[in-house]
N, C-alpha and C positions, 0 to 999 in steps of 0.2 A: 589150888589152881594158880596158874600164873597169868600174866597179862596176854600171854600168846594163847592160852586156852580160851579166853574170852574172845580174842578175835577170830579163832577158828570157828566159833557159833556165829560169827557176823559176817566180816568182810573178808576173811583170809583167801576164800577162793574167787574174789573179785581181782580185777586187772584195773589199774590206773590208766586213765584216759591221757591218750598220746596222738600226736599228730607227726607225720613225717617230716623229717629234716628238710627244711628247704635249701636251695641253693640258686646261686644267680642264673638267671636264663630259664628258670623252671616255669611252665605255665602250670599255674596253681587252679586246678578245677575240681578239688576233693572236699571244701568246707562249706560250700553254698553261702559265701559271702557275695557281696556286691562286686561286680568288675568295675563300676565306675565310683570314681572318687567322688568328695564332695566338690562342688564347682566353687569358684573364686568368692562369689557372694557370700555363701554359707560359710566359708573358713573366716572370712572377714567377721561375720555376725558372730561365730562362735569366739574369735578372738578378743572382739570388744567385751562380750558378756565375762570371759574369763578374767580379764584385765581388772574388772571391778570385783572381783571374788575377795572376800576376807578370808584368805586362806589359812590364817591363824585361828581361825574358829571352826567348830564341829559344824556341817551341814544341819539343815533344818531335819529334826530326828526322824519324822514321819515321810520325809519326801513331799511336803505338802505342796510345792510349786509345782513339781513335775504330775502329781495328781490332778491338780487343778487345770494344768494344760491337756492332759489326757481326758479329762471329764468334757472339755470343749470338742475335742476331737471324736469322741463317741457318745456325745450327748447324754452322759451320764452325771453322776455326784461325785464329789472327790472323795466321799467316803464309801464309796462303792469300789474303789481301786487301791490296790497294793501294789507297790513299787519295788524293784530290788536289782540285784546283780545277774541279770538276764533272766530268762525265764526258768533255767536250770535252778535258781534259787528257789523260784516259787514254787518248782515242783518238791523241792526239799520242804520248804516250809509246810506245805500240805500234807507230806508224807510224816513229818514230824509231829504236826498235829492230831494225824489219824492214827499213827502207827500203834497205839496203845488202847484203840477204841474196844469197846466190848462187843461191837457188833463186827463178827467175823475176825476177832482177834487181829484188827488192822489189815486185813487182806487189801492187795492191791491188785485191779484188773487191768487188763489191756489187751488190745489184739497184736497179733504176730504175724508177719514182721513188722516192726514199727522202731521208732526212736529208743536206742540201745541204753539210753541212760534212764529210763523207767525202772529197768530190770536192776541196773546197778544203784541207784537211789533208794528204791524198796528194799534191796538186800542190806545196804549199809543200814538202814532202819530196823533191820530184823523183820520186815514185813512178808508175809508170805504172798505169793504171786500166782494170780490166775491167768493164764494166757489162752485166747481164744484166735484160732487161725482165722485168717482172711480168706474169702474166696479166691478162685482163679482169676477172677478180675480186679484183685486187691479191694473189692470191696466188703462191706460189713457182712458176715453171715447173722442176719439179725435174729433169727429163731434161737440160733445156738449161743448168741451174746446174751439174749435175754434170760435164757435158761440157766446160764451161768451166772448172772448177776441176780437172779431169784434164788438161786441155789446156794450160791456161795457167800452171798450178803457182803460185798466187798465194802468196805470202809471209803475206798476211793476207786472209781473208775474213771480212766483215762484214755483219751482218745486223740490222736494228732490227725488234724483235717485242715489243710492237706497234710497227708501222711509223708513221714520221713521213713524209709528211703522210696517209696513205691510212686509218690509224686501226686498222686489224686486225692481230691476233696471227698470224703465221705459223704454217704447220704445223708443230708442235714434232716429230713425228715424222720429217718431211722435212728438218728442220735437224739432227738427230740423225744419220739417215743420210749427209747431206751432210757432216757433221763427221767421220763414221769414214772418208771418203773423201778429205778434206784430209790433205797432209801439213804444211802451214803451219799458222798460230795460224787458229783459227775463233772468230768472236766473236758471241755473241748480246747486241745492245744493247738492255737491258732498262729504258731509262729510263722507260718508261709502263707497266711490269709490275704496279705495285701496283694499277693499274686493271682490268688482265685477272684478277687472283687467281690467278696461276700464274707458276711461274719455272722455269727450267732449270739453276739453280744446281747441283743435284746432278750434273750431268754434267761437271763440273770434275775429279770424281774417278775419272770411268768413261773418258772420251774424251781421249787424250792431245791437248794444244794447245787445248783447249776453254776459252773465257773468257767471262765475263759482265759487263756494265757495269751498274750500277745508279746512280740519282741521287736527291737529295733536293730538287731544283729544282721538280719537279713538284706535290709533294704538301705545299707551305706554305713552302719553305725557299729560295725562288730567290734571294733576296738574299744568303745565305751562299755559294753556289757550292761544294758538297759532292759530291763523285761518288766511286764506289768500283769498283774493278776485282777480280773474283774469278777465280781460277785456282789451278794446282796450285803447291805450295811453289817446285818447281823453277823454272817459268816465272816466277812473282811475283820470286824472287831475281833472276833475270837482268833483269827488266825495271825492277827496282827501282836499277839501275846507271846508268839515264839518266833517273830522275826527279830534278828539282832538290832539293837538301836544302831543308828548311823550306817546301815547296811548299802546305803547308796552313797557314794563319795559326791562331792560339791562340783566338781569338775564334770563329770558325766550328767548330773541333774541339770547344771546351767547350759551345758551344750545342747541337750535334748530339747529344753524349753526354749532355746534360743532359735533352734531350726522349726519348731512347732509353730513360730510365729509367722512363718510363711511357708505352709505345707505344700504349696503348689510346686516347689522346687523337689520336694521329696516324691510328691505322686508323678512328675516327669521322669524322675529316675526309675521308680517302678515300673512305668511303662516302657521303658527301654530295656529294663530286664526281662520284661515279658516276651519283648519283640526278639531278643537275643535268645531266650528259651526255645521259641518257635522255630527260627533258624537254625539253632544247633539241631533240635529233634528232626528237621526236614534233612539236614545234612546226613544225620546218624542214620536215619532210616532208608536212605539210598544205598547203604553198605550193604552187599549181598550177604546174606546170613544173620544180619542182627535186627532184633526185634525192638523198636524204641517206642517205650509206653506213653501214652498222653500224658501230661503232666499240667496240674494247677499251682506248681511250685516254681522255685528258680533254679530248678534243676531236671535232668532227664532221666530216667532208669532205662538201661538197657540190658538185654539179654544177648551174648555173644554165643557164637557157634563153637567155640573152643574153651578149653578150661580157662575160667575168669582170672586167677592168680597168675598164669601164664601171658594172658593177654594185659594184664596190669603192668607186669615187668616189663614186657616189650614196648609198652607206651612210655614207661618211666625213662626207657634206654633213649626214647626219642624226645625226651624233657617234657613230657605231658604227665601230670599227677592225677589222677581221679580215686574214687573210693571203690574199694574192690570187697566182696563178701566171700571168703573162702569158706569151704566146708560143704556139706550138704545142706539140702532144706529149700524152701522156695525161692531164694536169693542165690541159688548156686548157679554160678556163671554169669551173675549180673554184675553190672558196673554203675555206678552212680556217678553222672558229670555235671558239673554245675555252669550254668551259661554264663559265656565269658563275653569278652569283645568281639567284633568280628573277627580279628586276626586269630585271637585265641580259640575261638569256633573252628575255623577254618584249619588252624594246626591241629587240634584236638581230632576232627574228622579224619583228617589225613593221617594221623599217627594210629587212629583204632583201623582204619582201611588196611593199612600196612601190617598191623599186627594180627590181623585175623585172615590176611590174604595169602 
């Protein structure tokens, strides 16, 4: 057997993550980033902290300064937090730890549609996936999900809440009940929780194996790629064994720690994004034939009355880039649109209206 034969059994059928090529003047509403840059005070705070960094030295190996700052933010202990290069790395660490487990031979369970990287990362780790369809309202089918958890006994069950790309927060009571029924790690991926104004972080102390993922990418710090995993001390200690040393660089860690010294500015930006989301949804809902689903995230999912890829191309011709979901399935003829500035939202609504008109 050659190396090609090995990869055909694991990742040959996967696709590398790519983004659309950006160009000047393009209104970028495809990646769920914050439309608002850091304010001058935040930039000055970061610049001061970075000026003091000993860049000739490795960063603190466990990310301790950031774990302490996040512990204060979430009212936890530093040893209940693992930090890394975005929540994507936290997912990868989880799957690395559980891929070879005896229970279910490393199965990963998640609802669909959801964040596509669950499938990709699980596949890269050789894990079998168990996919449970969401209901018509994008909510969990609790009975069906519970049956799958009990029958398949997954090593990891992961649920994005608010869910990407549907935008809605999953029923927290249902998630708690499912977590109690699970024998493996049970993960609430809260990358968009800041926009929902609610979290289930407290459950890490109440339910064995419960984990929460958090991200700073959606609230103005996408360029830093900082994420965190919250779990019991025991589980964090075990997951830390498969975390690569120095996985979070000193610049990113110092920048986030600096911003957390004055979280009010960050909270103000979150409020502005929420308002932008509601303005965007209201504008999209006024377009004849367009269904704009309610959202707890920083984006709006819409179903259009024409072929989705065709509408996407027409919008791109008008310099508006959104996310499209080609092919059949529950997301057929759907677009995911990130909340932008007032001007960006107005441009987007006009482009979509023209594309479907």
